[in-house]
Residue frames as qw, qx, qy, qz and C-alpha x, y, z in Angstrom:
[[0.727, 0.044, 0.336, 0.598, -29.02, -18.26, 23.33],
 [0.033, -0.663, 0.094, 0.742, -27.59, -14.97, 22.02],
 [0.687, 0.681, 0.238, -0.086, -28.62, -14.10, 18.46],
 [0.709, 0.057, 0.272, 0.648, -25.97, -13.95, 15.82],
 [0.073, -0.600, 0.007, 0.797, -24.72, -10.50, 14.94],
 [0.599, 0.717, 0.342, -0.100, -26.14, -8.93, 11.75],
 [0.506, -0.058, 0.393, 0.766, -24.08, -8.28, 8.69],
 [0.254, 0.868, 0.310, -0.293, -24.79, -4.86, 7.20],
 [0.440, -0.071, 0.420, 0.790, -23.49, -3.30, 4.05],
 [0.257, 0.809, 0.370, -0.377, -25.78, -0.24, 3.50],
 [0.541, 0.576, 0.273, 0.548, -25.45, 1.60, 0.20],
 [0.321, -0.769, -0.074, 0.548, -23.33, 4.69, 1.03],
 [0.527, 0.758, 0.196, 0.330, -22.98, 7.36, -1.63],
 [0.455, 0.197, -0.152, 0.855, -20.13, 9.98, -1.81],
 [0.144, -0.430, 0.071, -0.888, -20.92, 12.67, 0.74],
 [0.756, -0.484, -0.310, -0.313, -23.03, 10.36, 2.97],
 [0.378, -0.638, 0.575, -0.346, -21.99, 9.77, 6.54],
 [0.815, 0.187, -0.542, -0.086, -20.36, 6.36, 6.79],
 [0.521, -0.595, 0.520, -0.323, -19.63, 4.01, 9.64],
 [0.638, 0.209, -0.741, -0.027, -17.89, 0.71, 10.16],
 [0.699, -0.495, 0.245, -0.454, -19.05, -1.38, 13.04],
 [0.507, 0.323, -0.787, 0.138, -16.66, -4.00, 14.37],
 [0.467, -0.251, 0.583, -0.616, -18.85, -5.64, 17.01],
 [0.431, 0.057, -0.862, -0.262, -19.71, -9.32, 17.20],
 [0.030, 0.265, 0.819, -0.508, -22.06, -9.18, 20.15],
 [0.002, -0.493, -0.675, -0.548, -25.60, -8.85, 18.74],
 [0.261, -0.805, -0.492, 0.204, -27.09, -6.95, 21.70],
 [0.309, -0.619, 0.097, 0.716, -24.30, -4.29, 21.72],
 [0.242, 0.083, 0.614, 0.746, -24.35, -4.26, 17.91],
 [0.015, -0.681, -0.686, -0.255, -28.08, -3.48, 17.92],
 [0.295, -0.812, -0.255, 0.434, -27.56, -0.57, 20.32],
 [0.336, -0.407, 0.359, 0.769, -24.77, 0.83, 18.18],
 [0.189, 0.331, 0.720, 0.580, -26.76, 0.36, 14.96],
 [0.085, -0.821, -0.563, -0.038, -29.70, 2.32, 16.38],
 [0.297, -0.778, -0.050, 0.551, -27.54, 5.16, 17.71],
 [0.320, -0.220, 0.514, 0.765, -25.60, 5.52, 14.36],
 [0.134, 0.512, 0.723, 0.444, -28.81, 5.41, 12.29],
 [0.149, -0.872, -0.414, 0.216, -30.29, 8.21, 14.43],
 [0.253, -0.699, 0.201, 0.639, -27.23, 10.30, 13.56],
 [0.592, 0.722, -0.044, -0.356, -27.70, 9.54, 9.86],
 [0.131, -0.558, 0.773, 0.271, -24.77, 7.15, 9.27],
 [0.863, 0.252, -0.352, -0.261, -24.82, 4.42, 6.69],
 [0.617, -0.536, 0.561, -0.134, -23.47, 1.19, 8.32],
 [0.713, 0.386, -0.583, -0.054, -21.02, -1.44, 7.22],
 [0.794, -0.523, 0.279, -0.132, -19.89, -4.36, 9.42],
 [0.534, 0.487, -0.683, 0.108, -16.74, -6.43, 9.80],
 [0.862, -0.445, 0.042, -0.240, -16.28, -9.45, 11.97],
 [0.872, -0.244, 0.109, 0.409, -12.49, -10.16, 11.74],
 [0.333, -0.655, 0.243, 0.634, -9.28, -8.37, 11.05],
 [0.355, 0.074, 0.682, 0.634, -9.17, -9.32, 7.39],
 [0.104, 0.751, 0.607, 0.237, -12.65, -7.84, 6.78],
 [0.209, -0.893, -0.125, 0.379, -11.65, -4.68, 8.65],
 [0.389, -0.393, 0.456, 0.698, -8.50, -4.36, 6.53],
 [0.275, 0.344, 0.709, 0.550, -10.50, -4.82, 3.30],
 [0.005, -0.857, -0.514, -0.040, -13.15, -2.31, 4.28],
 [0.288, -0.823, 0.021, 0.490, -10.70, 0.33, 5.46],
 [0.385, -0.222, 0.554, 0.704, -8.74, 0.04, 2.21],
 [0.197, 0.486, 0.724, 0.448, -11.95, 0.54, 0.14],
 [0.138, -0.812, -0.325, -0.465, -13.32, 3.63, 1.88],
 [0.176, 0.183, -0.480, 0.840, -12.52, 6.28, 4.44],
 [0.385, -0.609, -0.690, -0.065, -15.18, 5.92, 7.14],
 [0.151, -0.728, 0.076, -0.664, -16.34, 8.93, 9.11],
 [0.532, -0.520, 0.488, -0.457, -16.63, 6.77, 12.29],
 [0.642, 0.112, -0.758, -0.022, -15.49, 3.28, 13.21],
 [0.613, -0.507, 0.334, -0.505, -16.91, 1.69, 16.36],
 [0.563, 0.283, -0.772, 0.088, -15.00, -1.27, 17.71],
 [0.824, -0.519, -0.111, -0.200, -15.87, -3.68, 20.54],
 [0.265, -0.743, 0.600, -0.135, -13.10, -4.08, 23.08],
 [0.603, -0.183, 0.775, -0.046, -13.51, -7.85, 22.74],
 [0.657, 0.564, -0.204, -0.456, -13.83, -7.90, 18.93],
 [0.758, 0.373, -0.529, -0.080, -13.17, -11.31, 17.50],
 [0.894, -0.398, -0.201, 0.052, -12.69, -12.83, 20.96],
 [0.585, 0.292, -0.292, 0.698, -9.56, -10.65, 21.69],
 [0.390, -0.677, -0.321, 0.535, -8.62, -8.39, 24.44],
 [0.217, 0.964, 0.052, -0.145, -8.20, -4.64, 23.63],
 [0.294, -0.727, 0.509, 0.355, -4.37, -4.97, 23.56],
 [0.334, -0.139, 0.832, 0.420, -4.51, -7.60, 20.77],
 [0.520, 0.607, 0.454, -0.395, -7.69, -6.39, 19.07],
 [0.535, 0.166, 0.582, 0.589, -7.28, -6.95, 15.26],
 [0.182, 0.866, 0.401, 0.237, -9.54, -3.99, 14.43],
 [0.305, -0.924, 0.090, 0.215, -7.39, -1.68, 16.55],
 [0.614, -0.273, 0.510, 0.537, -4.23, -3.06, 14.84],
 [0.429, 0.533, 0.556, 0.473, -5.74, -2.26, 11.43],
 [0.034, -0.973, -0.219, -0.062, -6.70, 1.30, 12.56],
 [0.501, -0.737, 0.245, 0.382, -3.20, 1.87, 13.93],
 [0.583, -0.058, 0.559, 0.587, -1.68, 0.94, 10.54],
 [0.368, 0.820, 0.420, 0.125, -3.73, 3.54, 8.64],
 [0.434, 0.335, 0.012, 0.836, -1.85, 6.44, 7.03],
 [0.185, -0.356, -0.461, 0.791, -2.02, 9.43, 9.38],
 [0.183, 0.063, -0.243, -0.951, -3.81, 11.58, 6.84],
 [0.513, -0.259, -0.682, -0.452, -6.59, 9.03, 6.45],
 [0.434, -0.317, -0.751, 0.383, -6.65, 8.26, 10.19],
 [0.008, -0.177, -0.273, 0.946, -7.32, 11.97, 11.07],
 [0.397, -0.066, -0.387, -0.830, -10.44, 11.77, 8.90],
 [0.660, -0.270, -0.667, -0.216, -11.90, 8.81, 10.84],
 [0.410, -0.530, 0.407, -0.620, -13.30, 9.11, 14.37],
 [0.596, 0.043, -0.802, 0.014, -12.67, 5.83, 16.23],
 [0.596, -0.472, 0.250, -0.599, -14.69, 4.66, 19.20],
 [0.362, 0.142, -0.902, 0.187, -13.71, 1.73, 21.49],
 [0.668, -0.402, 0.044, -0.624, -16.60, 0.22, 23.49],
 [0.649, 0.043, -0.750, 0.121, -16.20, -2.36, 26.22],
 [0.686, -0.637, -0.347, -0.054, -16.69, -3.35, 29.83],
 [0.713, -0.326, -0.139, 0.605, -13.22, -2.28, 30.79],
 [0.267, 0.445, 0.153, 0.841, -13.44, 1.23, 29.27],
 [0.152, -0.569, -0.464, 0.662, -14.19, 4.34, 31.30],
 [0.349, 0.773, 0.482, 0.220, -16.49, 6.55, 29.25],
 [0.183, 0.958, 0.001, 0.219, -14.78, 9.66, 27.88],
 [0.666, -0.623, 0.223, 0.346, -11.40, 8.83, 29.43],
 [0.393, 0.869, -0.283, -0.104, -8.80, 10.71, 27.42],
 [0.260, -0.594, 0.761, 0.010, -6.00, 8.65, 28.97],
 [0.690, 0.083, 0.719, -0.008, -7.59, 5.32, 27.88],
 [0.634, 0.746, 0.161, -0.123, -8.36, 6.71, 24.47],
 [0.144, 0.843, -0.514, -0.066, -4.72, 7.77, 24.10],
 [0.492, -0.392, 0.776, -0.042, -3.56, 4.37, 25.38],
 [0.658, 0.234, 0.712, 0.065, -5.53, 2.50, 22.67],
 [0.136, -0.194, 0.461, 0.855, -4.96, 5.14, 19.94],
 [0.045, 0.608, 0.743, 0.276, -8.65, 5.85, 19.54],
 [0.006, -0.450, -0.046, -0.892, -10.61, 9.09, 19.76],
 [0.565, -0.375, 0.161, -0.717, -13.21, 8.02, 22.30],
 [0.250, 0.000, -0.959, 0.133, -13.75, 5.19, 24.76],
 [0.606, -0.286, -0.055, -0.740, -17.24, 4.24, 26.02],
 [0.296, -0.138, 0.876, -0.355, -18.10, 1.86, 28.81],
 [0.126, -0.171, -0.891, -0.401, -20.37, -0.85, 27.44],
 [0.068, -0.579, -0.742, 0.331, -23.13, 0.08, 29.94],
 [0.060, 0.647, 0.102, -0.753, -23.17, 3.54, 28.42],
 [0.236, 0.070, 0.743, 0.622, -23.57, 2.38, 24.80],
 [0.128, 0.710, 0.691, 0.042, -27.15, 3.60, 24.86],
 [0.083, -0.906, -0.086, 0.405, -25.72, 7.11, 25.05],
 [0.643, -0.008, 0.432, 0.633, -23.37, 6.65, 22.09],
 [0.293, 0.745, 0.404, 0.442, -25.20, 9.23, 19.96],
 [0.234, -0.969, -0.047, -0.069, -24.73, 11.95, 22.52],
 [0.648, -0.607, 0.285, 0.360, -21.21, 11.00, 23.62],
 [0.623, 0.085, 0.475, 0.616, -19.77, 10.47, 20.16],
 [0.226, 0.846, 0.380, 0.297, -21.67, 13.47, 18.78],
 [0.295, -0.947, 0.094, 0.092, -19.95, 15.76, 21.26],
 [0.692, -0.391, 0.435, 0.423, -16.62, 14.04, 20.61],
 [0.575, 0.455, 0.472, 0.490, -16.87, 14.51, 16.85],
 [0.061, 0.963, 0.138, 0.223, -17.63, 18.24, 17.24],
 [0.520, -0.791, 0.247, 0.207, -14.69, 18.54, 19.70],
 [0.709, -0.090, 0.490, 0.500, -12.36, 16.79, 17.16],
 [0.433, 0.695, 0.385, 0.425, -13.51, 18.97, 14.32],
 [0.155, -0.985, 0.021, -0.074, -12.78, 22.10, 16.35],
 [0.671, -0.563, 0.356, 0.325, -9.39, 20.68, 17.38],
 [0.609, 0.022, 0.552, 0.569, -8.28, 19.97, 13.80],
 [0.343, 0.870, 0.343, -0.086, -9.94, 23.04, 12.17],
 [0.028, -0.888, 0.336, 0.313, -6.75, 25.17, 11.95],
 [0.442, -0.322, 0.770, 0.329, -4.68, 22.24, 10.80],
 [0.539, 0.459, 0.693, 0.136, -7.24, 21.31, 8.11],
 [0.242, 0.942, 0.136, -0.188, -7.41, 24.94, 6.90],
 [0.173, -0.764, 0.523, 0.335, -3.65, 25.16, 6.58],
 [0.529, -0.038, 0.810, 0.248, -3.55, 21.82, 4.79],
 [0.493, 0.710, 0.503, 0.011, -6.16, 22.99, 2.28],
 [0.103, 0.956, -0.124, -0.243, -4.20, 26.24, 1.67],
 [0.328, -0.550, 0.682, 0.352, -0.95, 24.39, 1.11],
 [0.549, 0.236, 0.779, 0.191, -2.58, 21.94, -1.34],
 [0.402, 0.843, 0.349, -0.069, -4.20, 24.83, -3.27],
 [0.095, -0.873, 0.286, 0.384, -0.87, 26.62, -3.63]]
């Protein structure tokens, strides 16, 4: 029998790297926890859409990792993805969203666009999340660098 997923609510101080993990499969969750911890992220968990909503309203997470089949849904009806899609754009740009699942093609920009996430990872590649997401986060920071600099200048004026 599969072990129940673990609930985590690490203490995360201002300036710490923060993550929200929306995965209810204990094996996949363990892989993701290990990878995020190696990158230095504090970890919070959510197991349904209401918890995701509450957590996202209370903090801007640096990374959110969502299982394609979160809360026994398909990706198209995934409650965590619905909550992410409803975030204000300014907040959404600050959060790197990863969708992991058996129907994902790792690093597919088209699938990522389709599901309004920053990165998709095939479940079998979850053991490489640290490397794949790390590169993706750097790529996103480079992509938004000019925009963020202009935004800071406008706010300072």
